[in-house]
C-alpha positions as CSV (number, residue, x, y, z in Angstrom):
1,M,-0.1,-0.2,0.1
2,N,1.2,3.6,-0.6
3,D,2.0,6.6,1.8
4,M,-1.0,8.5,-0.7
5,T,-3.8,5.4,0.0
6,Q,-2.4,5.5,3.5
7,A,-3.2,8.7,4.1
8,T,-6.6,8.7,2.6
9,Q,-7.6,6.2,4.7
10,L,-6.4,8.4,7.6
11,L,-8.5,11.6,6.7
12,T,-12.3,12.3,6.2
13,D,-12.9,13.9,2.6
14,R,-14.0,16.6,4.8
15,Q,-10.4,16.9,6.5
16,I,-8.8,16.8,2.9
17,L,-10.7,19.6,1.8
18,Q,-9.9,22.1,4.7
19,D,-6.5,21.4,4.3
20,S,-7.0,21.8,0.9
21,L,-8.5,25.3,1.1
22,M,-6.3,26.4,3.5
23,S,-3.4,25.5,1.0
24,Q,-5.4,27.8,-1.3
25,K,-6.0,31.1,0.5
26,Q,-2.3,31.0,1.4
27,M,-1.2,30.1,-2.5
28,T,-3.7,33.1,-3.6
29,G,-2.1,35.5,-0.9
30,S,1.6,34.5,-2.0
31,Y,0.8,34.9,-6.1
32,N,-1.1,38.2,-5.0
33,T,2.1,39.5,-3.3
34,F,4.2,38.0,-6.2
35,A,1.5,39.8,-8.7
36,G,1.9,43.4,-7.1
37,E,6.0,43.3,-7.1
38,C,6.7,42.3,-10.7
39,A,8.6,45.0,-12.1
40,N,8.7,42.6,-15.2
41,P,5.1,43.1,-17.5
42,Q,4.8,39.8,-19.0
43,L,5.8,37.9,-15.4
44,R,3.0,40.1,-13.6
45,S,0.4,39.5,-16.7
46,T,1.4,35.6,-15.7
47,M,1.1,35.6,-12.4
48,L,-2.2,37.8,-12.5
49,N,-3.3,34.3,-14.7
50,I,-2.1,32.4,-12.2
51,L,-4.0,34.5,-9.1
52,T,-6.9,33.8,-11.3
53,D,-6.8,30.3,-11.7
54,E,-6.5,29.7,-8.1
55,H,-8.9,31.7,-7.0
56,T,-11.3,29.6,-9.3
57,I,-9.9,26.2,-7.6
58,Q,-10.1,28.0,-4.1
59,A,-14.0,29.2,-5.0
60,D,-14.8,25.4,-6.3
61,I,-13.4,23.8,-3.1
62,F,-15.9,26.4,-0.9
63,C,-18.5,26.0,-2.5
64,H,-18.3,22.2,-2.4
65,M,-17.9,22.1,0.9
66,Q,-20.5,24.8,1.5
67,S,-22.8,22.3,-0.3
68,K,-22.0,19.1,2.1
69,G,-22.4,21.8,5.1
70,W,-18.7,21.5,5.9
71,Y,-18.3,25.4,5.5
72,Q,-21.4,27.5,7.4
73,V,-21.6,30.7,6.4
74,E,-23.4,33.4,8.2
75,Q,-26.0,35.3,6.5
76,A,-25.3,38.9,6.9
77,D,-27.8,41.4,8.8
78,Q,-29.4,43.9,5.8
79,N,-29.0,46.7,8.2
80,K,-25.0,46.3,8.7
81,I,-24.5,46.1,5.1
82,Q,-26.3,49.4,4.7
83,Q,-24.3,51.3,7.7
84,T,-21.2,49.6,5.8
85,K,-22.2,50.9,1.8
86,Q,-23.1,54.5,3.1
87,K,-19.5,54.4,5.5
88,V,-17.5,53.2,1.9
89,T,-19.8,55.8,0.0
90,A,-19.0,58.6,2.5
91,Q,-15.3,58.3,2.3
C-alpha cells in the first residue's frame, strides 16, 4: 500500500478539503503579493493569470464544502450591509 492510500484512509473527505482550502488561501495570498511586486509586465501578467486560476480552485473547494454543510456562512444583516455601504460611499 502506498503512502497516499494510507493518508487518505486516515483523513476524511472533509479534512482533506479543509486542508486544501487553507492551502489555496495561502497560495492566493502569495501569488497576489508576487503579482503586485513584479517589475516585469509579462511576469506580472503570468502571475495574475495564475492568481485567477487559484481563486477559481479556491472557490470550487469552498462551494463543494458549503454544499456538504462543511463550511457554514452566516448571512449578513441587511442593516449592517446598508451601514457599510454608506460608510464606504461617504469616504
